[in-house]
C-alpha positions in Angstrom: 11.2 8.9 -10.3 11.9 5.6 -8.5 11.4 5.5 -4.8 13.9 3.4 -2.8 12.7 0.8 -0.2 16.3 0.4 0.9 19.8 1.6 0.2 20.6 1.2 -3.6 23.3 -1.4 -4.6 24.3 -3.0 -7.9 21.8 -5.7 -7.5 18.9 -3.3 -6.9 15.7 -4.5 -8.3 13.5 -1.9 -10.2 9.8 -2.3 -10.0 6.9 -0.6 -11.9 4.1 -0.8 -9.4 0.4 -0.3 -9.9 -0.3 -1.2 -6.4 -0.9 1.6 -3.8 2.1 3.5 -2.7 1.9 2.4 0.9 1.2 -1.2 0.1 4.1 -1.2 -2.3 6.5 0.2 0.2 5.5 -2.4 2.8 5.7 -5.3 0.5 9.1 -4.3 -1.0 10.5 -3.7 2.5 9.3 -7.2 3.5 11.0 -8.6 0.4 14.3 -6.9 1.1 14.1 -8.0 4.9 13.5 -11.6 3.7 16.1 -11.8 0.6 18.6 -8.9 1.2 17.8 -7.7 -2.3 17.2 -3.8 -2.3 14.2 -2.4 -4.3 13.4 0.9 -5.9 9.9 1.4 -7.3 8.0 3.7 -9.5 4.2 4.0 -8.7 1.8 5.1 -11.3 -1.5 4.2 -13.1 -1.8 1.0 -15.0 -2.0 2.7 -18.5 1.0 4.9 -17.8 3.3 2.0 -16.6 2.1 -0.5 -19.3 2.8 2.1 -22.0 6.1 3.0 -20.6 7.1 -0.7 -20.4 6.1 -1.3 -24.0 8.1 1.8 -25.2 11.2 0.7 -23.3 11.1 -3.0 -24.3 14.4 -2.7 -26.2 16.2 -1.2 -23.3 14.0 -2.0 -20.1 14.3 0.4 -17.3 12.3 -1.7 -14.7 12.6 -5.5 -14.1 9.1 -6.2 -12.8 5.5 -5.0 -13.5 3.7 -5.3 -10.3 -0.2 -5.2 -10.6 -2.7 -4.5 -13.3 -5.5 -6.4 -14.7 -5.0 -9.4 -17.0 -5.8 -7.4 -20.2 -3.1 -4.9 -19.7 -0.5 -7.8 -19.2 -1.8 -9.4 -22.5 -1.1 -6.0 -24.3 2.4 -5.9 -22.8 3.0 -9.5 -23.6 1.8 -9.2 -27.3 4.0 -6.1 -27.6 7.1 -8.4 -26.7 7.7 -6.7 -23.5 7.3 -9.6 -21.0 9.5 -12.5 -20.1 8.3 -16.1 -19.5 8.8 -17.3 -16.0 6.7 -20.0 -14.2 7.3 -19.8 -10.5 7.3 -22.8 -8.3 5.1 -20.8 -6.0 2.4 -21.0 -8.6 1.8 -24.7 -8.1 -1.8 -25.4 -7.3 -3.0 -22.0 -8.3 -6.5 -21.7 -10.0 -6.4 -21.7 -13.7 -7.8 -18.3 -14.1 -4.7 -16.8 -12.4 -2.2 -18.5 -14.8 -1.1 -17.3 -18.3 -0.7 -20.0 -20.9 3.0 -19.1 -21.6 4.0 -18.0 -18.1 4.4 -14.4 -19.0 2.2 -13.2 -16.1 0.6 -14.6 -13.1 -2.3 -13.4 -11.0 -1.6 -12.9 -7.3 -5.0 -11.6 -6.0 -8.7 -11.6 -7.2 -10.4 -8.4 -8.2 -14.1 -7.8 -8.3 -16.1 -4.7 -9.2 -19.0 -3.2 -7.3 -21.0 -0.2 -6.4 -19.9 1.9 -3.3 -21.9 4.5 -1.5 -21.3 6.9 1.3 -24.1 6.0 3.5 -24.6 9.4 5.2 -24.4 11.5 2.1 -26.7 9.1 0.2 -29.3 9.4 2.9 -29.1 13.0 2.8 -29.2 13.5 -0.9 -31.7 10.6 -1.8 -33.9 10.1 1.4 -36.7 8.3 -0.6 -34.4 6.4 -3.2 -33.5 2.8 -2.8 -29.7 2.1 -2.9 -28.7 0.7 -6.2 -28.4 -3.0 -6.3 -27.7 -3.6 -10.0 -25.6 -1.8 -12.6 -28.8 -0.8 -14.3 -29.9 0.9 -11.1 -27.2 3.5 -11.6 -29.0 4.9 -14.6 -31.1 7.2 -12.5 -31.2 11.0 -13.4 -31.4 11.6 -9.7 -27.7 10.6 -9.4 -26.4 13.1 -11.8 -23.1 14.5 -10.6 -23.1 12.2 -7.6 -21.2 9.2 -9.2 -17.5 8.9 -9.2 -15.8 6.6 -12.0 -12.2 6.6 -12.8 -11.0 7.4 -16.3 -10.7 4.2 -18.5 -7.9 5.8 -20.5 -5.7 5.7 -17.4 -7.2 3.2 -15.1 -7.5 -0.5 -15.5 -10.3 -0.4 -12.9 -12.6 1.7 -15.0 -11.7 -0.1 -18.2 -12.8 -3.3 -16.5 -16.1 -1.7 -15.7 -16.6 -0.7 -19.3 -15.9 -4.3 -20.5 -18.2 -5.6 -17.8 -21.1 -3.7 -19.4 -20.1 -4.5 -23.0 -19.7 -8.2 -22.2 -22.9 -8.6 -20.1 -25.1 -6.7 -22.4 -23.5 -7.1 -25.7 -21.8 -4.3 -27.8 -25.0 -2.4 -28.8 -26.8 -2.4 -25.6 -23.5 -2.1 -23.7 -22.6 1.2 -25.4 -26.1 2.5 -25.0 -25.8 1.9 -21.2 -22.4 3.5 -21.1 -23.7 6.6 -23.1 -26.6 6.9 -20.5 -24.3 6.6 -17.5 -21.4 9.0 -18.7 -23.4 12.3 -18.2 -24.3 11.2 -14.6 -20.6 10.9 -13.6 -19.4 13.8 -11.5 -15.7 13.1 -11.7 -13.4 10.8 -13.6 -9.9 10.7 -11.7 -7.1 8.6 -13.2 -6.3 6.5 -10.2 -8.4 3.3 -9.5 -8.2 4.0 -5.7 -9.8 7.4 -6.0 -13.5 6.4 -5.9 -13.3 4.5 -2.6 -11.3 7.5 -1.1 -13.8 10.1 -2.3 -16.6 8.0 -0.9 -14.8 7.8 2.4 -14.4 11.6 2.6 -18.0 12.0 1.7 -17.4 13.9 -1.5 -19.8 11.6 -3.5 -22.8 9.4 -2.8 -22.0 6.7 -5.2 -18.8 5.2 -6.8 -17.6 2.4 -9.0 -14.5 0.6 -7.7 -13.1 -2.8 -6.6 -15.1 -4.3 -3.7 -12.0 -4.9 -1.6 -11.2 -1.3 -1.6 -14.6 -0.4 -0.3 -14.7 -3.2 2.3 -11.4 -1.7 3.6 -12.9 1.7 4.2 -16.1 0.2 5.7 -14.0 -2.0 8.1 -12.0 1.0 9.1 -15.2 2.9 10.3 -15.9 5.2 7.4 -19.5 5.9 6.2 -19.0 3.6 3.4 -21.0 0.5 2.2 -20.9 -1.5 -1.0 -23.0 -3.7 -3.2 -22.0 -6.6 -5.2 -24.2 -6.4 -8.4 -25.2 -9.4 -10.3 -23.3 -10.0 -13.5 -20.2 -8.5 -12.4 -16.6 -9.0 -13.7 -13.8 -10.9 -11.8 -10.2 -10.6 -12.8 -6.8 -10.9 -11.2 -4.1 -8.3 -10.4 -1.0 -9.7 -12.2 2.8 -9.8 -11.8 5.2 -10.1 -14.6 9.0 -9.9 -15.5 10.1 -7.4 -18.2 11.7 -9.0 -21.3 15.6 -9.0 -21.0 15.3 -7.6 -17.4 18.7 -6.4 -16.2 18.2 -8.0 -12.9 16.6 -11.3 -13.9 17.7 -13.3 -10.9 16.3 -10.7 -8.5 13.1 -10.3 -10.6 12.4 -14.0 -10.3 13.0 -13.9 -6.5 10.5 -11.0 -6.3 7.9 -12.9 -8.3 8.3 -16.0 -6.1 7.8 -13.8 -3.0 4.8 -12.1 -4.2 3.2 -15.5 -5.2 3.9 -17.0 -1.8 1.2 -17.3 0.8 3.3 -15.2 3.2 3.3 -12.2 0.9 -0.4 -12.5 -0.2 -1.5 -12.6 3.5 0.4 -9.4 4.0 -1.2 -7.7 1.0 -4.7 -9.0 2.1 -4.1 -7.6 5.5 -3.5 -4.2 4.0 -6.0 -4.1 1.1 -8.6 -6.8 1.8 -8.0 -8.5 -1.5 -8.7 -12.2 -2.0 -5.3 -14.1 -2.4 -4.9 -16.2 -5.5 -2.6 -18.5 -3.6 -5.0 -21.3 -2.3 -2.7 -21.7 0.8 -3.0 -18.0 1.9 -5.5 -17.0 4.6 -8.1 -14.3 3.8 -8.2 -11.1 5.8 -11.3 -11.0 8.0 -13.9 -8.4 6.6 -12.9 -9.3 3.0 -15.5 -10.0 0.4 -15.5 -13.7 -0.6 -16.1 -15.0 -4.1 -19.0 -17.1 -3.0 -21.1 -13.9 -2.5 -20.4 -12.6 -6.0 -22.4 -13.4 -9.2 -19.7 -13.2 -12.0 -20.1 -13.2 -15.8 -17.7 -15.4 -17.9 -15.3 -12.6 -18.5 -13.1 -12.7 -21.7 -9.8 -10.8 -20.8 -8.3 -11.7 -24.2 -11.2 -10.1 -26.0 -10.9 -7.1 -23.6 -7.2 -6.6 -24.5 -7.9 -7.0 -28.2 -10.6 -4.3 -28.2 -8.9 -1.9 -25.9 -7.8 0.7 -28.5 -11.1 0.8 -30.3 -13.2 0.7 -27.0 -11.2 3.6 -25.5 -11.6 5.7 -28.7 -15.4 5.1 -28.5 -15.5 6.1 -24.8 -13.6 9.3 -25.7 -16.3 10.2 -28.2 -19.1 9.5 -25.6 -17.6 11.7 -22.9 -16.7 14.6 -25.1 
């Protein structure tokens, strides 16, 4: 069900949000305060909302898709579910945040990393070095102590799977994933879950976005993180649904999200790196100059999604 950020009116904007519930609420309220446009939103996982958007493309029930990695927006675009709109706020944006046809725009930078609960790790593995690379996770000692979200539902985990396939090649990448899968103790659907579970001390290690782990660390939890070499960088995107029923309001929302004002609010809440070059970064955030990134092919990731997820299902069964 949609959650209201304000009283419902005829011009109420409907948003499918992949962003955390609390952050969605804050940013929607900020938008309503600034524009007077009321918002209702439905928050769910990337896979669920993108599939819903595609199935509803002939009668869209939402006006905006807020969040989700590039490959998922490419899937929605190729299914004919997205509208082209180039916001004036996107002027000066880095090329990697822009789609070729205006169907989606990245508003914050996402990078993967390895997180750990420092207290639990020290207790469980007193004589073991903290993993510094992706390959370091393939240690039998860590069996049951790693949390990784389910790639079938989470864009975070699918990005991780593609990270390994693209850095190692298909054959070696699948070999790596097959070795890692039995070591994973839990595979929740939500991309935010690993950082939370590390924060509560339920696991020693987790694979998540660096900004999520930086947030927990800055808030005083026993959480630290490593930015492994040869990682993937992507952007969280926003898009308007094809034939949106509130097109004017949808464009206004996209303009707002792409503004420096909104991205500074989001960065203050979730420690993400704004795509808007005019926005200031939250102190304590991980900066791109500290990260070694591979040349990630998001188009290839989108094209391979069905076959890759089918193979992953075979591995974990």
